[in-house]
C-alpha positions as CSV (number, residue, x, y, z in Angstrom):
1,M,86.4,57.4,81.9
2,Q,85.3,59.5,79.0
3,K,82.1,61.3,79.9
4,K,79.2,61.8,77.5
5,E,75.7,63.1,77.9
6,P,73.5,60.2,77.3
7,S,70.0,59.7,78.5
8,G,70.9,56.3,80.0
9,L,73.2,54.8,82.5
10,A,76.8,54.0,81.5
11,R,79.0,52.0,83.9
12,G,76.8,53.1,86.9
13,V,77.3,56.8,86.3
14,W,74.7,59.3,85.1
15,I,75.9,62.4,83.4
16,M,74.1,65.8,83.8
17,K,73.1,67.4,80.6
18,V,73.9,71.1,80.3
19,V,71.2,72.9,78.3
20,N,72.4,75.6,76.0
21,I,70.0,78.5,76.2
22,P,70.5,81.6,73.9
23,K,70.2,85.0,75.4
24,L,66.8,86.7,75.2
25,S,66.6,90.5,75.0
26,I,65.0,91.8,78.2
27,A,64.4,95.2,76.4
28,S,61.3,93.8,74.7
29,F,59.4,94.2,78.0
30,A,59.8,97.9,77.9
31,R,57.0,98.2,75.3
32,I,54.4,96.1,77.2
33,V,54.8,97.1,80.9
34,P,54.2,100.5,82.5
35,E,57.2,102.8,82.5
36,E,57.4,102.9,86.3
37,A,57.5,99.1,86.5
38,W,60.2,99.0,83.9
39,Q,62.4,101.4,85.7
40,R,62.0,99.6,89.0
41,F,62.9,96.3,87.4
42,Q,66.1,97.7,85.9
43,G,67.2,98.8,89.4
44,Q,66.5,95.4,90.8
45,M,68.5,93.7,88.1
46,A,71.5,96.0,88.9
47,E,71.3,95.0,92.5
48,G,71.2,91.3,91.6
49,R,74.2,91.5,89.3
50,H,76.2,93.2,92.0
51,A,75.2,90.5,94.5
52,L,76.2,87.8,92.1
53,A,79.7,89.2,91.8
54,G,81.0,86.9,89.1
55,R,79.4,83.7,90.5
56,T,77.3,81.2,88.5
57,V,73.7,80.4,89.2
58,W,72.8,76.8,88.3
59,N,69.2,75.6,87.9
60,L,68.9,71.8,88.1
61,N,65.7,69.8,87.1
62,S,64.9,66.6,85.4
63,N,63.4,67.6,82.0
64,D,64.2,70.2,79.3
65,S,61.6,69.2,76.8
66,S,58.2,69.6,78.3
67,G,56.2,70.8,81.3
68,G,55.9,74.1,83.1
69,V,59.3,74.0,84.8
70,A,61.2,73.6,81.6
71,E,59.3,76.4,80.0
72,L,59.9,78.7,83.0
73,L,63.6,77.9,83.0
74,R,64.1,78.4,79.3
75,S,62.9,82.0,79.6
76,L,64.3,83.0,82.9
77,V,67.8,81.6,82.0
78,G,67.8,83.4,78.7
79,Y,66.7,86.7,80.1
80,A,69.0,86.6,83.1
81,N,72.0,86.0,80.9
82,S,71.1,88.9,78.7
83,V,71.5,91.3,81.6
84,G,75.1,90.1,82.4
85,A,74.4,87.2,84.8
86,D,75.9,83.8,84.4
87,V,72.9,81.5,84.7
88,R,73.0,77.8,83.6
89,W,70.6,74.9,83.4
90,G,71.4,71.3,84.1
91,V,69.1,68.3,83.5
92,V,69.5,65.4,85.9
93,P,68.6,62.0,84.2
94,G,67.4,58.8,85.8
95,P,65.8,55.5,84.9
96,P,62.0,54.9,84.7
97,E,61.9,53.5,88.2
98,F,63.3,56.7,89.6
99,F,60.7,58.8,87.8
100,A,58.0,56.5,89.1
101,I,59.0,57.3,92.6
102,T,59.2,61.1,91.9
103,K,55.8,61.0,90.2
104,R,54.5,59.3,93.3
105,L,56.0,62.1,95.4
106,H,54.5,64.7,93.0
107,N,51.1,63.2,93.6
108,A,51.6,62.9,97.3
109,L,52.5,66.6,97.6
110,H,49.3,67.4,95.8
111,G,47.3,65.3,98.3
112,S,46.8,62.4,96.0
113,R,47.7,58.7,96.3
114,G,48.6,58.5,92.6
115,D,49.3,54.8,91.8
116,G,49.3,54.0,95.6
117,S,52.9,52.7,95.5
118,P,54.9,52.9,98.8
119,L,57.1,55.8,99.8
120,G,59.1,54.2,102.5
121,S,62.7,53.6,103.4
122,K,63.3,51.2,100.4
123,E,62.2,53.9,98.0
124,Q,64.3,56.5,99.8
125,R,67.4,54.3,99.5
126,Y,66.8,53.8,95.7
127,Y,66.1,57.6,95.2
128,R,69.4,58.4,97.1
129,R,71.4,55.8,95.1
130,I,70.3,57.1,91.7
131,L,71.1,60.7,92.7
132,Q,74.5,59.6,94.1
133,S,75.3,58.2,90.6
134,V,75.0,61.7,89.1
135,T,76.5,63.6,92.1
136,Q,80.1,63.5,91.0
137,D,79.4,64.9,87.6
138,V,77.2,67.7,89.1
139,V,79.8,68.6,91.8
140,D,82.5,68.7,89.2
141,K,80.6,71.3,87.2
142,V,79.7,73.5,90.1
143,N,82.2,75.8,91.9
144,A,82.3,76.8,95.5
145,G,80.3,79.9,96.0
146,D,77.9,79.2,93.1
147,L,74.2,79.4,93.8
148,V,72.3,76.2,92.9
149,I,68.6,76.2,92.6
150,L,67.2,72.6,92.8
151,H,63.8,72.2,91.2
152,D,61.2,69.9,92.6
153,P,61.6,66.4,94.2
154,Q,63.7,65.0,91.4
155,T,66.7,67.0,92.5
156,A,66.3,67.5,96.2
157,G,68.7,64.7,97.1
158,L,71.6,66.7,95.6
159,A,71.5,69.4,98.3
160,A,73.9,67.8,100.7
161,P,76.9,67.1,98.3
162,L,76.5,70.6,96.8
163,V,76.6,72.3,100.2
164,E,79.7,70.2,101.0
165,K,81.3,71.6,97.8
166,G,80.7,75.1,99.1
167,A,77.7,76.1,96.9
168,K,74.7,78.0,98.3
169,V,71.7,75.7,97.7
170,V,68.1,76.7,97.3
171,W,65.2,74.2,96.8
172,R,62.4,75.4,94.5
173,C,59.1,73.6,94.9
174,H,56.7,74.1,92.0
175,I,54.0,71.8,93.5
176,G,51.9,71.8,96.7
177,C,48.6,71.5,98.4
178,D,46.3,74.0,100.1
179,W,45.7,71.5,102.9
180,T,47.5,68.8,104.8
181,S,46.6,65.1,104.8
182,P,48.4,61.8,105.5
183,E,49.4,61.7,101.8
184,V,50.9,65.2,101.9
185,E,52.8,64.4,105.1
186,R,54.0,61.2,103.6
187,G,55.6,63.1,100.8
188,W,57.2,65.6,103.1
189,D,58.5,62.8,105.4
190,F,60.2,61.3,102.4
191,L,61.8,64.6,101.3
192,E,62.6,66.3,104.6
193,P,66.0,64.6,105.2
194,F,67.2,65.6,101.7
195,L,66.1,69.2,102.2
196,E,67.8,69.8,105.5
197,P,71.0,71.3,104.0
198,A,69.2,73.8,101.7
199,E,69.7,77.4,102.7
200,Y,66.3,78.6,101.3
201,L,63.1,76.9,100.3
202,I,61.0,78.6,97.6
203,Y,57.3,77.9,97.1
204,S,54.7,79.2,94.6
205,R,52.2,80.0,97.3
206,R,52.4,80.7,101.1
207,A,49.7,78.0,101.7
208,Y,52.1,75.4,100.3
209,V,54.7,75.8,103.0
210,P,54.4,72.9,105.4
211,K,54.4,73.7,109.2
212,R,57.5,71.6,109.7
213,F,59.5,74.2,107.7
214,A,57.8,77.3,109.3
215,D,61.0,78.4,111.0
216,R,63.2,78.0,107.9
217,P,64.1,80.8,105.4
218,I,61.2,80.9,102.9
219,A,60.6,82.8,99.7
220,V,57.3,82.8,97.9
221,I,57.8,83.3,94.1
222,P,54.9,82.4,91.8
223,P,55.9,81.2,88.3
224,S,55.5,83.4,85.3
225,I,55.2,83.3,81.5
226,D,57.3,84.7,78.7
227,P,55.1,86.8,76.5
228,F,57.6,86.6,73.6
229,S,58.1,82.8,73.5
230,P,56.7,80.7,70.7
231,K,53.9,79.7,73.0
232,N,52.8,83.2,73.8
233,Q,54.0,85.5,71.0
234,D,51.4,87.4,69.0
235,L,49.9,85.5,66.1
236,D,47.4,87.1,63.7
237,P,44.1,85.2,63.0
238,E,45.2,83.9,59.6
239,T,48.4,82.5,61.0
240,V,46.5,80.9,63.8
241,R,44.2,79.2,61.3
242,S,47.1,78.1,59.1
243,I,49.0,76.5,62.0
244,L,45.9,74.6,63.1
245,E,45.1,73.4,59.6
246,V,48.6,72.2,58.9
247,S,48.8,70.4,62.2
248,G,45.4,68.8,61.8
249,L,43.8,70.5,64.8
250,I,41.0,72.0,62.7
251,R,39.5,70.9,59.5
252,S,41.2,72.4,56.4
253,A,39.4,75.3,54.9
254,S,40.9,78.1,52.7
255,S,43.8,79.6,54.7
256,R,46.6,80.8,52.4
257,K,49.0,82.3,54.9
258,P,52.1,80.2,55.8
259,A,51.9,78.4,59.2
260,V,54.9,80.2,60.6
261,F,56.2,81.5,64.0
262,H,59.3,83.0,65.4
263,R,61.7,80.8,67.3
264,S,63.2,82.0,70.6
265,H,66.4,83.2,68.9
266,G,64.4,85.1,66.3
267,S,64.5,83.0,63.2
268,I,61.3,82.1,61.4
269,A,60.1,78.5,61.4
270,E,57.2,76.7,59.9
271,V,54.8,74.2,61.5
272,R,54.9,71.0,59.5
273,R,54.1,68.1,61.9
274,K,50.6,66.8,62.6
275,A,49.0,66.2,65.9
276,Y,47.8,62.7,66.6
277,L,44.0,62.0,67.0
278,P,42.6,58.6,67.8
279,D,41.8,56.4,64.8
280,G,38.6,57.3,63.2
281,A,38.6,60.8,64.7
282,S,38.4,64.1,62.8
283,P,39.3,67.6,64.0
284,P,36.6,70.3,64.7
285,P,35.4,72.6,62.0
286,P,37.1,76.0,62.1
287,E,33.8,77.9,62.7
288,A,32.7,75.9,65.7
289,P,33.0,77.4,69.2
290,L,35.9,75.5,70.8
291,L,36.2,74.7,74.5
292,L,39.8,73.8,75.2
293,Q,41.9,72.3,78.0
294,V,45.6,72.0,77.4
295,S,47.5,70.0,80.0
296,R,49.6,66.9,80.6
297,W,47.7,63.6,80.6
298,D,47.4,63.6,84.3
299,R,44.5,62.4,86.6
300,L,45.0,65.6,88.7
301,K,44.0,67.6,85.6
302,D,40.7,65.6,85.5
303,P,40.4,65.0,81.8
304,V,37.6,62.5,82.4
305,G,35.7,65.2,84.4
306,V,36.2,67.8,81.7
307,L,34.8,65.4,79.1
308,A,31.8,64.3,81.3
309,G,31.0,67.9,82.3
310,F,30.9,68.9,78.6
311,L,28.3,66.1,78.0
312,R,26.3,67.6,80.9
313,F,26.6,71.1,79.4
314,V,25.2,69.8,76.1
315,E,22.3,68.1,77.9
316,R,21.3,71.1,79.9
317,S,21.8,73.8,77.3
318,G,20.8,71.9,74.1
319,D,23.9,73.3,72.5
320,E,24.5,71.8,69.0
321,Q,27.5,73.8,67.9
322,S,30.3,73.7,70.5
323,H,33.2,71.3,70.4
324,L,35.5,70.2,73.2
325,M,39.2,69.5,72.7
326,L,41.6,68.0,75.3
327,A,45.1,68.6,74.1
328,G,48.3,67.2,75.7
329,P,51.8,66.1,74.8
330,D,52.5,63.0,72.8
331,V,53.2,60.7,75.7
332,R,56.2,59.1,74.0
333,G,58.0,62.5,74.3
334,V,57.6,62.9,78.1
335,A,60.2,60.7,79.9
336,D,59.6,61.9,83.5
337,D,55.8,61.3,83.5
338,P,55.2,57.5,83.4
339,E,51.5,58.0,84.3
340,G,50.7,59.9,81.1
341,A,50.2,57.0,78.8
342,E,47.8,55.3,81.2
343,V,45.6,58.4,81.6
344,L,45.5,59.0,77.9
345,Q,44.4,55.4,77.4
346,E,41.7,55.8,80.0
347,V,40.3,58.9,78.4
348,T,40.5,57.4,74.9
349,Q,38.5,54.3,76.0
350,L,35.8,56.5,77.5
351,W,35.7,58.6,74.3
352,R,35.3,55.4,72.2
353,Q,32.2,54.4,74.2
354,L,30.3,57.6,73.5
355,P,27.5,57.8,71.0
356,N,28.7,59.0,67.6
357,D,26.9,62.4,68.0
358,F,28.9,63.2,71.1
359,R,32.1,61.5,70.0
360,S,32.3,63.7,66.9
361,R,32.3,66.8,69.0
362,I,35.0,65.7,71.5
363,H,38.6,65.7,70.3
364,L,41.7,64.2,72.0
365,A,44.8,65.7,70.5
366,S,48.3,64.5,71.3
367,L,50.8,67.2,70.2
368,P,54.2,66.1,68.8
369,M,57.2,66.8,71.0
370,D,59.9,66.3,68.4
371,D,60.4,70.1,68.1
372,R,59.6,71.8,71.4
373,E,59.0,75.2,69.8
374,E,56.8,73.8,67.1
375,N,54.8,72.2,69.8
376,A,54.6,75.5,71.6
377,A,53.3,77.3,68.4
378,M,50.5,74.7,68.2
379,V,49.5,75.4,71.7
380,N,49.6,79.1,71.1
381,A,47.4,78.8,68.1
382,L,44.9,76.5,69.9
383,Q,44.6,78.9,72.8
384,R,44.0,81.9,70.5
385,H,41.4,80.0,68.5
386,A,39.5,78.8,71.6
387,T,36.3,80.4,72.6
388,I,36.8,79.4,76.2
389,V,39.8,77.9,77.9
390,I,39.3,75.4,80.7
391,Q,41.6,74.2,83.5
392,K,39.5,72.0,85.7
393,S,42.3,70.6,87.8
394,M,41.5,68.7,91.0
395,Q,44.7,70.1,92.4
396,E,47.3,72.4,90.9
397,G,50.7,73.7,91.9
398,F,50.3,76.8,89.8
399,G,49.1,76.1,86.3
400,L,51.1,78.0,83.7
401,T,48.6,77.2,81.0
402,V,46.1,79.5,82.8
403,S,48.3,82.6,82.5
404,E,49.2,81.6,79.0
405,A,45.5,81.6,77.9
406,M,44.8,84.7,79.9
407,W,47.6,86.6,78.1
408,K,45.8,85.7,74.9
409,G,42.6,87.3,76.1
410,R,40.7,84.1,76.6
411,P,37.8,83.9,79.2
412,M,38.5,81.1,81.6
413,V,36.6,78.4,83.4
414,V,38.9,77.0,86.1
415,S,39.0,75.2,89.4
416,G,39.5,77.3,92.5
417,V,42.5,75.2,93.6
418,G,46.2,75.9,94.1
419,G,47.8,78.7,92.2
420,I,44.9,78.9,89.7
421,Q,42.9,80.9,92.3
422,D,45.8,83.4,92.5
423,Q,45.6,84.0,88.7
424,V,41.8,84.1,87.9
425,V,39.5,86.5,89.7
426,H,36.0,85.2,89.7
427,Q,33.7,87.1,87.3
428,E,36.5,89.4,86.4
429,C,38.7,87.1,84.3
430,G,36.3,84.2,84.0
431,W,34.5,81.6,86.1
432,V,36.2,80.0,89.2
433,L,34.6,76.7,90.2
434,Q,34.2,76.4,93.9
435,D,34.2,72.6,93.7
436,P,36.2,71.1,90.8
437,A,34.3,67.8,91.1
438,D,30.9,69.5,90.7
439,R,30.2,68.9,87.0
440,E,26.9,70.7,87.3
441,E,28.7,74.0,88.3
442,Y,31.2,73.4,85.5
443,A,28.4,72.9,82.9
444,A,26.6,76.0,84.1
445,A,29.8,78.1,83.8
446,L,30.2,77.0,80.1
447,E,26.6,77.7,79.4
448,A,26.7,81.2,81.0
449,L,29.8,82.3,79.1
450,L,28.7,81.0,75.7
451,A,25.3,82.7,76.1
452,D,26.9,86.1,76.8
453,P,29.7,86.8,74.3
454,D,30.1,90.5,75.5
455,T,30.8,89.5,79.1
456,A,33.2,86.7,77.9
457,A,35.1,89.3,75.8
458,K,35.3,91.6,78.8
459,Y,36.7,88.8,81.0
460,G,39.3,88.1,78.3
461,R,40.5,91.7,78.2
462,Q,40.7,91.8,82.0
463,A,42.6,88.5,82.1
464,R,45.3,89.8,79.8
465,K,45.8,92.9,81.9
466,R,46.1,90.8,85.1
467,V,48.8,88.7,83.6
468,R,50.7,91.8,82.4
469,D,50.6,93.3,85.9
470,H,51.4,90.1,87.9
471,F,52.6,87.1,85.9
472,L,55.3,88.1,83.4
473,S,58.9,86.9,83.5
474,I,60.3,90.2,84.7
475,R,58.4,89.8,88.0
476,S,60.1,86.5,88.7
477,L,63.5,87.8,87.7
478,A,63.1,90.7,90.1
479,Q,62.2,88.4,93.0
480,F,65.2,86.1,92.2
481,A,67.4,89.3,92.2
482,Q,66.1,90.0,95.8
483,L,67.0,86.4,96.7
484,L,70.6,86.9,95.5
485,V,70.8,90.1,97.6
486,G,69.5,88.3,100.6
487,L,72.0,85.4,100.2
488,Q,74.9,87.8,99.8
489,H,74.1,89.4,103.2
490,A,73.1,86.1,104.8
491,T,69.8,87.5,105.9
492,T,66.7,85.6,106.8
493,M,64.2,87.0,104.3
494,R,60.5,86.4,104.0
495,W,58.5,87.9,101.3
496,D,55.3,87.2,99.4
497,D,54.3,88.1,95.9
498,Q,52.2,91.3,96.1
499,G,50.1,90.4,93.0
């Protein structure tokens, strides 16, 4: 049978898509990190190349177009290949019913019931069957001795056949919960049989490691951001305004500079597409203070709470100038998140019920996903334009949008949950909410930062430095190099991020 790389099922066989990633020059980091850190990193990369010894590293996930994992892989694969490693990225497809189950697993591992659907033996059998349909193609592409990093629940079921092929298999979990609960345990009960063959388990936080895996080889590697990607590269204020005007994210004024950015491979591109706002909505004026949350349309990101808390802030402060924007992907461009359209509809319905005075100051923006890097440039411009960036998640695996905004020098108002609390130091980089459900505390944080621009600016400067020291791509690359060394020597390693 001739194999193609479709998004659908052909004759009962799914084909893994291999993502072509251009090399990214690692040398760019030398000008933004301290010399000592740069020299240490070069030594770690040399050790990793030696440990790899001509073998290939495969990263397998379910999405190359959106979300934090895709962004992370795009940078790490590009930089790793630039230092002489052979690192590849494969995307495992599946039908909507498969992603409904993995979304349910995603929610369970965050301690949430999600849509409340079952996670029993029937769902396990279906999950196994779908992954079996792609197994042969995956195994054909991987050689004995290769290292395969499986990302999140969508790929966990591939561990056994890859180990049988002779590959070294690591499972990388980007989600988790600070506490245990029946929902969390239900998620791990589902996944545990599939994870048994994996040689290592990688988590973003030590608190996410379930007790049942306490005696297994564990690595703790927080995610990181690429400061040179379209989402994080420097943009001057006029370019920021031009991008936002062209994309319809602020009202048009008088910007004359082209709405351009640099693509990952270095060429210059121009933002042309427009974001979608609900019918009858208009974007905020460019001079208005903008409070911004960028995230998937996901109940765990609490978009309804962000909106309601803004209303409470206006009530208690009497603010008449500030606007709120909730920005997320156009849900038609996110295949592995079936919940997104429902959540966006819920938030839009709530927005439509507001009095006009409030509705005109709250903006729901769906960013086009047709061009991934154009989408990233829009997010970059939004975060740089924002007065305060919010991430009021009810639960969060890590929250890459937090480090992205911190890198841009934005003061933060965030929930003290998951990996967010590792990134934002309270009253150093912003305001960490002790209870993400407490809208009064959230409103008070917005009021305090808007009333004290000097303190907000100081928090922004300190936020950028914290990301530089702890959450850039070279730190993740160095830790993965350590992992390669440990696998080469078959040692049982345990380490935690020292940031």
